[in-house]
All heavy atoms as TSV, in Angstrom:
chain	resi	resn	atom	element	x	y	z
A	1	THR	N	N	17.931	12.623	1.248
A	1	THR	CA	C	16.527	12.950	1.094
A	1	THR	C	C	16.222	13.172	-0.372
A	1	THR	O	O	17.087	13.476	-1.172
A	1	THR	CB	C	16.143	14.197	1.899
A	1	THR	OG1	O	16.892	15.290	1.392
A	1	THR	CG2	C	16.385	14.005	3.376
A	2	SER	N	N	14.981	13.048	-0.724
A	2	SER	CA	C	14.532	13.183	-2.094
A	2	SER	C	C	13.296	14.067	-2.128
A	2	SER	O	O	12.501	14.088	-1.202
A	2	SER	CB	C	14.197	11.796	-2.665
A	2	SER	OG	O	13.593	11.942	-3.927
A	3	SER	N	N	13.125	14.795	-3.227
A	3	SER	CA	C	11.942	15.636	-3.361
A	3	SER	C	C	10.754	14.854	-3.906
A	3	SER	O	O	9.660	15.381	-4.011
A	3	SER	CB	C	12.256	16.826	-4.263
A	3	SER	OG	O	12.608	16.364	-5.556
A	4	GLN	N	N	10.979	13.597	-4.269
A	4	GLN	CA	C	9.905	12.778	-4.811
A	4	GLN	C	C	9.092	12.139	-3.694
A	4	GLN	O	O	9.624	11.781	-2.650
A	4	GLN	CB	C	10.468	11.690	-5.717
A	4	GLN	CG	C	11.141	12.240	-6.947
A	4	GLN	CD	C	11.608	11.127	-7.862
A	4	GLN	OE1	O	11.348	9.964	-7.618
A	4	GLN	NE2	N	12.289	11.488	-8.918
A	5	SER	N	N	7.812	11.998	-3.953
A	5	SER	CA	C	6.923	11.341	-2.993
A	5	SER	C	C	7.037	9.832	-3.163
A	5	SER	O	O	6.810	9.323	-4.256
A	5	SER	CB	C	5.478	11.781	-3.239
A	5	SER	OG	O	5.352	13.166	-3.048
A	6	PRO	N	N	7.388	9.103	-2.102
A	6	PRO	CA	C	7.571	7.650	-2.233
A	6	PRO	C	C	6.245	6.910	-2.394
A	6	PRO	O	O	5.203	7.345	-1.911
A	6	PRO	CB	C	8.251	7.261	-0.922
A	6	PRO	CG	C	7.798	8.293	0.048
A	6	PRO	CD	C	7.644	9.565	-0.752
A	7	TRP	N	N	6.320	5.782	-3.081
A	7	TRP	CA	C	5.185	4.855	-3.206
A	7	TRP	C	C	5.402	3.719	-2.232
A	7	TRP	O	O	6.490	3.159	-2.155
A	7	TRP	CB	C	5.096	4.296	-4.617
A	7	TRP	CG	C	4.484	5.262	-5.583
A	7	TRP	CD1	C	5.149	6.148	-6.389
A	7	TRP	CD2	C	3.100	5.434	-5.857
A	7	TRP	NE1	N	4.254	6.868	-7.129
A	7	TRP	CE2	C	2.984	6.445	-6.826
A	7	TRP	CE3	C	1.939	4.856	-5.362
A	7	TRP	CZ2	C	1.766	6.874	-7.321
A	7	TRP	CZ3	C	0.724	5.272	-5.856
A	7	TRP	CH2	C	0.640	6.279	-6.818
A	8	ILE	N	N	4.352	3.356	-1.498
A	8	ILE	CA	C	4.370	2.199	-0.611
A	8	ILE	C	C	3.586	1.113	-1.330
A	8	ILE	O	O	2.469	1.356	-1.803
A	8	ILE	CB	C	3.728	2.534	0.760
A	8	ILE	CG1	C	4.509	3.654	1.470
A	8	ILE	CG2	C	3.688	1.313	1.656
A	8	ILE	CD1	C	4.004	5.008	1.219
A	9	THR	N	N	4.160	-0.077	-1.446
A	9	THR	CA	C	3.485	-1.185	-2.131
A	9	THR	C	C	3.520	-2.419	-1.234
A	9	THR	O	O	4.429	-2.600	-0.431
A	9	THR	CB	C	4.159	-1.517	-3.483
A	9	THR	OG1	O	5.502	-1.936	-3.252
A	9	THR	CG2	C	4.164	-0.318	-4.410
A	10	TRP	N	N	2.492	-3.283	-1.383
A	10	TRP	CA	C	2.405	-4.506	-0.582
A	10	TRP	C	C	1.494	-5.501	-1.279
A	10	TRP	O	O	0.687	-5.155	-2.114
A	10	TRP	CB	C	1.900	-4.196	0.827
A	10	TRP	CG	C	0.495	-3.670	0.875
A	10	TRP	CD1	C	-0.654	-4.397	1.087
A	10	TRP	CD2	C	0.063	-2.327	0.665
A	10	TRP	NE1	N	-1.759	-3.588	1.040
A	10	TRP	CE2	C	-1.340	-2.300	0.766
A	10	TRP	CE3	C	0.721	-1.130	0.383
A	10	TRP	CZ2	C	-2.080	-1.140	0.614
A	10	TRP	CZ3	C	-0.022	0.020	0.234
A	10	TRP	CH2	C	-1.407	0.008	0.360
A	11	GLN	N	N	1.640	-6.753	-0.885
A	11	GLN	CA	C	0.766	-7.834	-1.367
A	11	GLN	C	C	-0.574	-7.738	-0.649
A	11	GLN	O	O	-0.616	-7.513	0.561
A	11	GLN	CB	C	1.393	-9.195	-1.105
A	11	GLN	CG	C	2.650	-9.480	-1.894
A	11	GLN	CD	C	2.367	-9.612	-3.372
A	11	GLN	OE1	O	2.905	-8.876	-4.154
A	11	GLN	NE2	N	1.521	-10.529	-3.763
A	12	THR	N	N	-1.658	-7.927	-1.369
A	12	THR	CA	C	-2.989	-7.855	-0.766
A	12	THR	C	C	-3.646	-9.229	-0.689
A	12	THR	O	O	-3.204	-10.174	-1.324
A	12	THR	CB	C	-3.899	-6.906	-1.571
A	12	THR	OG1	O	-4.061	-7.430	-2.885
A	12	THR	CG2	C	-3.310	-5.510	-1.632
A	13	VAL	N	N	-4.709	-9.289	0.090
A	13	VAL	CA	C	-5.529	-10.485	0.231
A	13	VAL	C	C	-6.922	-10.138	-0.299
A	13	VAL	O	O	-7.482	-9.110	0.094
A	13	VAL	CB	C	-5.616	-10.922	1.715
A	13	VAL	CG1	C	-6.568	-12.083	1.889
A	13	VAL	CG2	C	-4.234	-11.251	2.253
A	14	PRO	N	N	-7.483	-10.958	-1.205
A	14	PRO	CA	C	-8.811	-10.648	-1.739
A	14	PRO	C	C	-9.841	-10.453	-0.633
A	14	PRO	O	O	-9.855	-11.171	0.362
A	14	PRO	CB	C	-9.153	-11.878	-2.591
A	14	PRO	CG	C	-7.832	-12.479	-2.952
A	14	PRO	CD	C	-6.934	-12.198	-1.774
A	15	GLY	N	N	-10.692	-9.419	-0.795
A	15	GLY	CA	C	-11.768	-9.152	0.157
A	15	GLY	C	C	-11.390	-8.250	1.318
A	15	GLY	O	O	-12.247	-7.847	2.090
A	16	LYS	N	N	-10.099	-7.948	1.483
A	16	LYS	CA	C	-9.677	-7.062	2.570
A	16	LYS	C	C	-9.571	-5.622	2.081
A	16	LYS	O	O	-9.315	-5.373	0.920
A	16	LYS	CB	C	-8.320	-7.489	3.128
A	16	LYS	CG	C	-8.388	-8.693	4.033
A	16	LYS	CD	C	-7.148	-8.727	4.910
A	16	LYS	CE	C	-7.282	-9.818	5.925
A	16	LYS	NZ	N	-7.442	-9.309	7.256
A	17	SER	N	N	-9.763	-4.693	3.012
A	17	SER	CA	C	-9.504	-3.275	2.770
A	17	SER	C	C	-8.236	-2.910	3.530
A	17	SER	O	O	-7.851	-3.586	4.486
A	17	SER	CB	C	-10.672	-2.430	3.269
A	17	SER	OG	O	-11.833	-2.719	2.546
A	18	TYR	N	N	-7.606	-1.823	3.124
A	18	TYR	CA	C	-6.317	-1.453	3.716
A	18	TYR	C	C	-6.242	0.045	3.974
A	18	TYR	O	O	-6.866	0.836	3.288
A	18	TYR	CB	C	-5.162	-1.850	2.787
A	18	TYR	CG	C	-5.062	-3.325	2.582
A	18	TYR	CD1	C	-5.742	-3.951	1.539
A	18	TYR	CD2	C	-4.311	-4.110	3.442
A	18	TYR	CE1	C	-5.670	-5.318	1.355
A	18	TYR	CE2	C	-4.236	-5.478	3.268
A	18	TYR	CZ	C	-4.908	-6.076	2.228
A	18	TYR	OH	O	-4.845	-7.425	2.050
A	19	ARG	N	N	-5.436	0.389	4.974
A	19	ARG	CA	C	-5.038	1.767	5.193
A	19	ARG	C	C	-3.551	1.761	5.531
A	19	ARG	O	O	-2.997	0.740	5.957
A	19	ARG	CB	C	-5.876	2.439	6.253
A	19	ARG	CG	C	-5.789	1.891	7.625
A	19	ARG	CD	C	-6.731	2.646	8.560
A	19	ARG	NE	N	-6.353	2.462	9.929
A	19	ARG	CZ	C	-7.000	1.690	10.784
A	19	ARG	NH1	N	-8.062	1.021	10.396
A	19	ARG	NH2	N	-6.591	1.579	12.020
A	20	VAL	N	N	-2.909	2.905	5.346
A	20	VAL	CA	C	-1.473	3.028	5.579
A	20	VAL	C	C	-1.252	4.014	6.727
A	20	VAL	O	O	-1.883	5.062	6.783
A	20	VAL	CB	C	-0.750	3.510	4.298
A	20	VAL	CG1	C	0.749	3.616	4.532
A	20	VAL	CG2	C	-1.043	2.573	3.122
A	21	GLN	N	N	-0.356	3.640	7.624
A	21	GLN	CA	C	-0.017	4.491	8.760
A	21	GLN	C	C	1.490	4.720	8.766
A	21	GLN	O	O	2.243	3.973	8.147
A	21	GLN	CB	C	-0.448	3.832	10.068
A	21	GLN	CG	C	-1.938	3.611	10.154
A	21	GLN	CD	C	-2.364	2.934	11.445
A	21	GLN	OE1	O	-1.619	2.153	12.034
A	21	GLN	NE2	N	-3.568	3.240	11.887
A	22	PHE	N	N	1.913	5.772	9.483
A	22	PHE	CA	C	3.337	6.086	9.538
A	22	PHE	C	C	3.749	6.619	10.899
A	22	PHE	O	O	2.933	7.075	11.691
A	22	PHE	CB	C	3.712	7.105	8.454
A	22	PHE	CG	C	3.212	8.491	8.741
A	22	PHE	CD1	C	4.014	9.415	9.404
A	22	PHE	CD2	C	1.938	8.892	8.362
A	22	PHE	CE1	C	3.551	10.697	9.689
A	22	PHE	CE2	C	1.472	10.169	8.633
A	22	PHE	CZ	C	2.282	11.071	9.300
A	23	LYS	N	N	5.066	6.547	11.125
A	23	LYS	CA	C	5.745	7.190	12.253
A	23	LYS	C	C	6.990	7.851	11.677
A	23	LYS	O	O	7.584	7.332	10.727
A	23	LYS	CB	C	6.204	6.172	13.300
A	23	LYS	CG	C	5.131	5.597	14.169
A	23	LYS	CD	C	5.782	4.692	15.213
A	23	LYS	CE	C	4.772	4.200	16.223
A	23	LYS	NZ	N	5.431	3.478	17.314
A	24	ASN	N	N	7.383	8.959	12.250
A	24	ASN	CA	C	8.627	9.600	11.820
A	24	ASN	C	C	9.829	9.072	12.588
A	24	ASN	O	O	10.965	9.286	12.190
A	24	ASN	CB	C	8.525	11.116	11.959
A	24	ASN	CG	C	7.566	11.693	10.936
A	24	ASN	OD1	O	7.581	11.318	9.769
A	24	ASN	ND2	N	6.711	12.591	11.367
A	25	SER	N	N	9.553	8.358	13.677
A	25	SER	CA	C	10.607	7.759	14.495
A	25	SER	C	C	10.025	6.532	15.192
A	25	SER	O	O	8.854	6.545	15.575
A	25	SER	CB	C	11.077	8.772	15.545
A	25	SER	OG	O	11.844	8.139	16.534
A	26	PRO	N	N	10.816	5.491	15.387
A	26	PRO	CA	C	10.312	4.322	16.118
A	26	PRO	C	C	9.873	4.665	17.543
A	26	PRO	O	O	9.054	3.973	18.115
A	26	PRO	CB	C	11.499	3.353	16.135
A	26	PRO	CG	C	12.392	3.798	15.048
A	26	PRO	CD	C	12.182	5.276	14.902
A	27	GLU	N	N	10.413	5.745	18.099
A	27	GLU	CA	C	10.060	6.144	19.458
A	27	GLU	C	C	8.746	6.920	19.529
A	27	GLU	O	O	8.252	7.195	20.622
A	27	GLU	CB	C	11.187	6.987	20.072
A	27	GLU	CG	C	12.444	6.191	20.376
A	27	GLU	CD	C	13.314	5.986	19.155
A	27	GLU	OE1	O	13.287	6.828	18.229
A	27	GLU	OE2	O	14.014	4.975	19.107
A	28	ASP	N	N	8.166	7.331	18.400
A	28	ASP	CA	C	6.880	8.031	18.427
A	28	ASP	C	C	5.855	7.162	19.146
A	28	ASP	O	O	5.796	5.952	18.919
A	28	ASP	CB	C	6.390	8.343	17.017
A	28	ASP	CG	C	7.167	9.459	16.347
A	28	ASP	OD1	O	7.964	10.127	17.029
A	28	ASP	OD2	O	6.976	9.657	15.132
A	29	PRO	N	N	5.030	7.744	20.010
A	29	PRO	CA	C	4.106	6.938	20.810
A	29	PRO	C	C	2.961	6.307	20.021
A	29	PRO	O	O	2.426	5.295	20.442
A	29	PRO	CB	C	3.569	7.921	21.841
A	29	PRO	CG	C	3.773	9.264	21.231
A	29	PRO	CD	C	4.978	9.151	20.346
A	30	SER	N	N	2.578	6.887	18.892
A	30	SER	CA	C	1.449	6.310	18.157
A	30	SER	C	C	1.647	6.455	16.655
A	30	SER	O	O	2.409	7.304	16.178
A	30	SER	CB	C	0.132	6.981	18.580
A	30	SER	OG	O	0.191	8.362	18.310
A	31	TRP	N	N	0.942	5.609	15.919
A	31	TRP	CA	C	0.937	5.657	14.461
A	31	TRP	C	C	-0.059	6.713	14.005
A	31	TRP	O	O	-1.097	6.902	14.627
A	31	TRP	CB	C	0.539	4.296	13.887
A	31	TRP	CG	C	1.572	3.245	14.101
A	31	TRP	CD1	C	1.673	2.407	15.169
A	31	TRP	CD2	C	2.669	2.942	13.244
A	31	TRP	NE1	N	2.762	1.588	15.028
A	31	TRP	CE2	C	3.392	1.900	13.842
A	31	TRP	CE3	C	3.103	3.448	12.035
A	31	TRP	CZ2	C	4.531	1.349	13.263
A	31	TRP	CZ3	C	4.242	2.902	11.449
A	31	TRP	CH2	C	4.944	1.866	12.061
A	32	GLN	N	N	0.264	7.385	12.894
A	32	GLN	CA	C	-0.609	8.387	12.297
A	32	GLN	C	C	-1.131	7.866	10.964
A	32	GLN	O	O	-0.439	7.126	10.268
A	32	GLN	CB	C	0.154	9.687	12.062
A	32	GLN	CG	C	0.727	10.296	13.330
A	32	GLN	CD	C	1.523	11.541	13.011
A	32	GLN	OE1	O	1.003	12.460	12.398
A	32	GLN	NE2	N	2.784	11.552	13.413
A	33	GLU	N	N	-2.340	8.275	10.600
A	33	GLU	CA	C	-2.909	7.879	9.313
A	33	GLU	C	C	-2.233	8.661	8.189
A	33	GLU	O	O	-2.052	9.876	8.294
A	33	GLU	CB	C	-4.410	8.149	9.279
A	33	GLU	CG	C	-5.203	7.317	10.265
A	33	GLU	CD	C	-5.127	5.828	10.008
A	33	GLU	OE1	O	-5.133	5.401	8.843
A	33	GLU	OE2	O	-5.077	5.069	10.988
A	34	LEU	N	N	-1.854	7.972	7.137
A	34	LEU	CA	C	-1.251	8.609	5.975
A	34	LEU	C	C	-2.352	9.164	5.083
A	34	LEU	O	O	-3.292	8.438	4.732
A	34	LEU	CB	C	-0.414	7.590	5.206
A	34	LEU	CG	C	0.355	8.131	4.011
A	34	LEU	CD1	C	1.464	9.078	4.480
A	34	LEU	CD2	C	0.956	6.993	3.217
A	35	ASP	N	N	-2.258	10.448	4.744
A	35	ASP	CA	C	-3.199	11.018	3.787
A	35	ASP	C	C	-2.882	10.446	2.415
A	35	ASP	O	O	-1.724	10.332	2.039
A	35	ASP	CB	C	-3.069	12.546	3.742
A	35	ASP	CG	C	-3.602	13.205	4.995
A	35	ASP	OD1	O	-4.505	12.635	5.628
A	35	ASP	OD2	O	-3.102	14.285	5.335
A	36	GLY	N	N	-3.900	10.101	1.688
A	36	GLY	CA	C	-3.704	9.526	0.365
A	36	GLY	C	C	-4.644	8.366	0.154
A	36	GLY	O	O	-5.190	7.813	1.100
A	37	SER	N	N	-4.811	8.022	-1.079
A	37	SER	CA	C	-5.732	6.947	-1.441
A	37	SER	C	C	-4.982	5.635	-1.626
A	37	SER	O	O	-3.903	5.614	-2.210
A	37	SER	CB	C	-6.450	7.291	-2.746
A	37	SER	OG	O	-7.191	8.461	-2.599
A	38	VAL	N	N	-5.573	4.574	-1.129
A	38	VAL	CA	C	-5.051	3.233	-1.363
A	38	VAL	C	C	-5.680	2.711	-2.651
A	38	VAL	O	O	-6.892	2.787	-2.835
A	38	VAL	CB	C	-5.381	2.295	-0.185
A	38	VAL	CG1	C	-5.066	0.853	-0.524
A	38	VAL	CG2	C	-4.637	2.740	1.064
A	39	THR	N	N	-4.839	2.195	-3.537
A	39	THR	CA	C	-5.294	1.603	-4.794
A	39	THR	C	C	-4.903	0.136	-4.797
A	39	THR	O	O	-3.772	-0.205	-4.454
A	39	THR	CB	C	-4.648	2.316	-6.000
A	39	THR	OG1	O	-4.989	3.696	-5.946
A	39	THR	CG2	C	-5.110	1.718	-7.309
A	40	ILE	N	N	-5.843	-0.727	-5.172
A	40	ILE	CA	C	-5.576	-2.156	-5.299
A	40	ILE	C	C	-5.671	-2.527	-6.769
A	40	ILE	O	O	-6.692	-2.281	-7.413
A	40	ILE	CB	C	-6.597	-2.994	-4.486
A	40	ILE	CG1	C	-6.670	-2.526	-3.026
A	40	ILE	CG2	C	-6.285	-4.478	-4.596
A	40	ILE	CD1	C	-5.437	-2.742	-2.216
A	41	LEU	N	N	-4.613	-3.114	-7.297
A	41	LEU	CA	C	-4.593	-3.626	-8.665
A	41	LEU	C	C	-4.157	-5.083	-8.607
A	41	LEU	O	O	-3.004	-5.369	-8.260
A	41	LEU	CB	C	-3.632	-2.822	-9.550
A	41	LEU	CG	C	-4.003	-1.369	-9.801
A	41	LEU	CD1	C	-2.884	-0.646	-10.544
A	41	LEU	CD2	C	-5.293	-1.280	-10.589
A	42	GLY	N	N	-5.090	-5.983	-8.911
A	42	GLY	CA	C	-4.789	-7.411	-8.792
A	42	GLY	C	C	-4.535	-7.757	-7.336
A	42	GLY	O	O	-5.374	-7.535	-6.481
A	43	ASN	N	N	-3.341	-8.281	-7.051
A	43	ASN	CA	C	-2.993	-8.637	-5.666
A	43	ASN	C	C	-1.934	-7.697	-5.092
A	43	ASN	O	O	-1.189	-8.053	-4.201
A	43	ASN	CB	C	-2.525	-10.088	-5.588
A	43	ASN	CG	C	-1.242	-10.322	-6.355
A	43	ASN	OD1	O	-0.819	-9.488	-7.149
A	43	ASN	ND2	N	-0.625	-11.462	-6.130
A	44	GLN	N	N	-1.879	-6.471	-5.621
A	44	GLN	CA	C	-0.891	-5.493	-5.179
A	44	GLN	C	C	-1.585	-4.220	-4.695
A	44	GLN	O	O	-2.494	-3.719	-5.353
A	44	GLN	CB	C	0.050	-5.150	-6.340
A	44	GLN	CG	C	1.313	-4.434	-5.945
A	44	GLN	CD	C	2.323	-5.344	-5.285
A	44	GLN	OE1	O	2.347	-6.548	-5.496
A	44	GLN	NE2	N	3.153	-4.770	-4.449
A	45	GLY	N	N	-1.164	-3.711	-3.522
A	45	GLY	CA	C	-1.688	-2.456	-2.990
A	45	GLY	C	C	-0.672	-1.352	-3.186
A	45	GLY	O	O	0.544	-1.584	-3.122
A	46	TYR	N	N	-1.162	-0.137	-3.424
A	46	TYR	CA	C	-0.309	1.027	-3.661
A	46	TYR	C	C	-0.855	2.231	-2.908
A	46	TYR	O	O	-2.066	2.447	-2.872
A	46	TYR	CB	C	-0.298	1.399	-5.151
A	46	TYR	CG	C	0.164	0.321	-6.073
A	46	TYR	CD1	C	-0.725	-0.604	-6.585
A	46	TYR	CD2	C	1.498	0.234	-6.446
A	46	TYR	CE1	C	-0.310	-1.601	-7.448
A	46	TYR	CE2	C	1.927	-0.758	-7.311
A	46	TYR	CZ	C	1.023	-1.672	-7.812
A	46	TYR	OH	O	1.438	-2.657	-8.664
A	47	CYS	N	N	0.053	3.029	-2.374
A	47	CYS	CA	C	-0.321	4.306	-1.771
A	47	CYS	C	C	0.910	5.205	-1.842
A	47	CYS	O	O	2.028	4.769	-1.535
A	47	CYS	CB	C	-0.760	4.120	-0.320
A	47	CYS	SG	S	-1.389	5.635	0.434
A	48	GLN	N	N	0.698	6.455	-2.240
A	48	GLN	CA	C	1.800	7.402	-2.336
A	48	GLN	C	C	1.762	8.364	-1.155
A	48	GLN	O	O	0.703	8.903	-0.814
A	48	GLN	CB	C	1.728	8.181	-3.643
A	48	GLN	CG	C	2.950	9.024	-3.913
A	48	GLN	CD	C	2.932	9.657	-5.283
A	48	GLN	OE1	O	1.879	9.826	-5.893
A	48	GLN	NE2	N	4.089	10.003	-5.775
A	49	ASP	N	N	2.923	8.571	-0.541
A	49	ASP	CA	C	3.048	9.536	0.549
A	49	ASP	C	C	3.241	10.905	-0.089
A	49	ASP	O	O	4.327	11.238	-0.567
A	49	ASP	CB	C	4.223	9.170	1.448
A	49	ASP	CG	C	4.305	10.040	2.687
A	49	ASP	OD1	O	3.625	11.082	2.736
A	49	ASP	OD2	O	5.064	9.676	3.607
A	50	LEU	N	N	2.184	11.709	-0.110
A	50	LEU	CA	C	2.216	12.999	-0.789
A	50	LEU	C	C	2.891	14.096	0.024
A	50	LEU	O	O	3.163	15.177	-0.496
A	50	LEU	CB	C	0.789	13.418	-1.160
A	50	LEU	CG	C	0.076	12.456	-2.107
A	50	LEU	CD1	C	-1.366	12.890	-2.313
A	50	LEU	CD2	C	0.809	12.348	-3.430
A	51	ALA	N	N	3.168	13.850	1.285
A	51	ALA	CA	C	3.853	14.829	2.145
A	51	ALA	C	C	4.925	14.120	2.963
A	51	ALA	O	O	4.849	14.043	4.187
A	51	ALA	CB	C	2.845	15.520	3.053
A	52	PRO	N	N	5.954	13.576	2.291
A	52	PRO	CA	C	6.957	12.802	3.018
A	52	PRO	C	C	7.784	13.682	3.960
A	52	PRO	O	O	7.921	14.893	3.751
A	52	PRO	CB	C	7.827	12.222	1.914
A	52	PRO	CG	C	7.658	13.151	0.762
A	52	PRO	CD	C	6.262	13.681	0.876
A	53	ALA	N	N	8.310	13.058	4.982
A	53	ALA	CA	C	9.181	13.747	5.922
A	53	ALA	C	C	10.520	14.027	5.249
A	53	ALA	O	O	10.903	13.370	4.275
A	53	ALA	CB	C	9.388	12.878	7.163
A	54	ALA	N	N	11.237	15.010	5.767
A	54	ALA	CA	C	12.551	15.352	5.219
A	54	ALA	C	C	13.582	14.271	5.540
A	54	ALA	O	O	14.621	14.201	4.896
A	54	ALA	CB	C	13.005	16.688	5.776
A	55	THR	N	N	13.270	13.436	6.529
A	55	THR	CA	C	14.168	12.348	6.911
A	55	THR	C	C	13.418	11.022	6.776
A	55	THR	O	O	12.346	10.970	6.214
A	55	THR	CB	C	14.647	12.533	8.361
A	55	THR	OG1	O	13.509	12.552	9.223
A	55	THR	CG2	C	15.418	13.829	8.525
A	56	GLN	N	N	13.950	9.992	7.355
A	56	GLN	CA	C	13.367	8.658	7.268
A	56	GLN	C	C	11.975	8.624	7.896
A	56	GLN	O	O	11.693	9.301	8.877
A	56	GLN	CB	C	14.290	7.676	7.992
A	56	GLN	CG	C	13.915	6.247	7.817
A	56	GLN	CD	C	14.971	5.340	8.414
A	56	GLN	OE1	O	15.793	5.747	9.204
A	56	GLN	NE2	N	14.939	4.087	8.021
A	57	ARG	N	N	11.098	7.804	7.304
A	57	ARG	CA	C	9.741	7.611	7.830
A	57	ARG	C	C	9.461	6.114	7.840
A	57	ARG	O	O	9.928	5.388	6.982
A	57	ARG	CB	C	8.737	8.343	6.948
A	57	ARG	CG	C	7.317	8.296	7.480
A	57	ARG	CD	C	6.393	9.174	6.672
A	57	ARG	NE	N	6.280	10.472	7.331
A	57	ARG	CZ	C	5.488	11.445	6.912
A	57	ARG	NH1	N	4.765	11.298	5.826
A	57	ARG	NH2	N	5.427	12.580	7.562
A	58	PHE	N	N	8.673	5.650	8.818
A	58	PHE	CA	C	8.347	4.238	8.970
A	58	PHE	C	C	6.862	4.052	8.656
A	58	PHE	O	O	6.037	4.836	9.107
A	58	PHE	CB	C	8.651	3.776	10.401
A	58	PHE	CG	C	10.090	3.975	10.760
A	58	PHE	CD1	C	10.532	5.186	11.272
A	58	PHE	CD2	C	11.000	2.952	10.565
A	58	PHE	CE1	C	11.870	5.383	11.591
A	58	PHE	CE2	C	12.334	3.133	10.868
A	58	PHE	CZ	C	12.779	4.351	11.389
A	59	TYR	N	N	6.545	3.005	7.880
A	59	TYR	CA	C	5.171	2.759	7.449
A	59	TYR	C	C	4.710	1.394	7.911
A	59	TYR	O	O	5.520	0.473	8.067
A	59	TYR	CB	C	5.087	2.787	5.919
A	59	TYR	CG	C	5.484	4.093	5.305
A	59	TYR	CD1	C	6.784	4.289	4.841
A	59	TYR	CD2	C	4.575	5.136	5.185
A	59	TYR	CE1	C	7.148	5.494	4.260
A	59	TYR	CE2	C	4.942	6.350	4.614
A	59	TYR	CZ	C	6.240	6.509	4.157
A	59	TYR	OH	O	6.592	7.701	3.593
A	60	ARG	N	N	3.397	1.267	8.074
A	60	ARG	CA	C	2.794	-0.055	8.278
A	60	ARG	C	C	1.469	-0.064	7.533
A	60	ARG	O	O	0.814	0.958	7.357
A	60	ARG	CB	C	2.618	-0.397	9.753
A	60	ARG	CG	C	1.480	0.289	10.451
A	60	ARG	CD	C	1.349	-0.221	11.878
A	60	ARG	NE	N	0.249	0.435	12.584
A	60	ARG	CZ	C	-0.066	0.199	13.831
A	60	ARG	NH1	N	0.654	-0.665	14.537
A	60	ARG	NH2	N	-1.077	0.821	14.399
A	61	ILE	N	N	1.079	-1.262	7.133
A	61	ILE	CA	C	-0.168	-1.487	6.416
A	61	ILE	C	C	-1.135	-2.160	7.386
A	61	ILE	O	O	-0.773	-3.141	8.037
A	61	ILE	CB	C	0.048	-2.400	5.181
A	61	ILE	CG1	C	1.186	-1.869	4.313
A	61	ILE	CG2	C	-1.242	-2.574	4.404
A	61	ILE	CD1	C	1.021	-0.455	3.833
A	62	VAL	N	N	-2.358	-1.631	7.468
A	62	VAL	CA	C	-3.379	-2.206	8.328
A	62	VAL	C	C	-4.470	-2.779	7.424
A	62	VAL	O	O	-5.064	-2.059	6.625
A	62	VAL	CB	C	-3.973	-1.141	9.279
A	62	VAL	CG1	C	-5.068	-1.753	10.137
A	62	VAL	CG2	C	-2.882	-0.512	10.123
A	63	GLY	N	N	-4.674	-4.092	7.509
A	63	GLY	CA	C	-5.730	-4.751	6.750
A	63	GLY	C	C	-6.910	-5.045	7.639
A	63	GLY	O	O	-6.747	-5.400	8.807
A	64	TYR	N	N	-8.119	-4.881	7.101
A	64	TYR	CA	C	-9.329	-5.134	7.893
A	64	TYR	C	C	-10.437	-5.638	7.013
A	64	TYR	O	O	-10.362	-5.599	5.814
A	64	TYR	CB	C	-9.751	-3.881	8.662
A	64	TYR	CG	C	-9.957	-2.666	7.813
A	64	TYR	CD1	C	-11.225	-2.313	7.378
A	64	TYR	CD2	C	-8.875	-1.858	7.427
A	64	TYR	CE1	C	-11.421	-1.189	6.593
A	64	TYR	CE2	C	-9.060	-0.737	6.652
A	64	TYR	CZ	C	-10.338	-0.403	6.226
A	64	TYR	OH	O	-10.527	0.692	5.457
């Protein structure tokens, strides 16, 4: 584990908006919205998990 807040990055598509969701386990029944701002620079999206779990966390990017 690390005390640093991880950055999630992904390739973006022009004209789309994005949000980031997470699960603390693959068995969790639903995805939760990640608190934090999504930033788009060029064709790259960024979001920092400001309250990461003490163990592994799973993320997904939702484009709309």
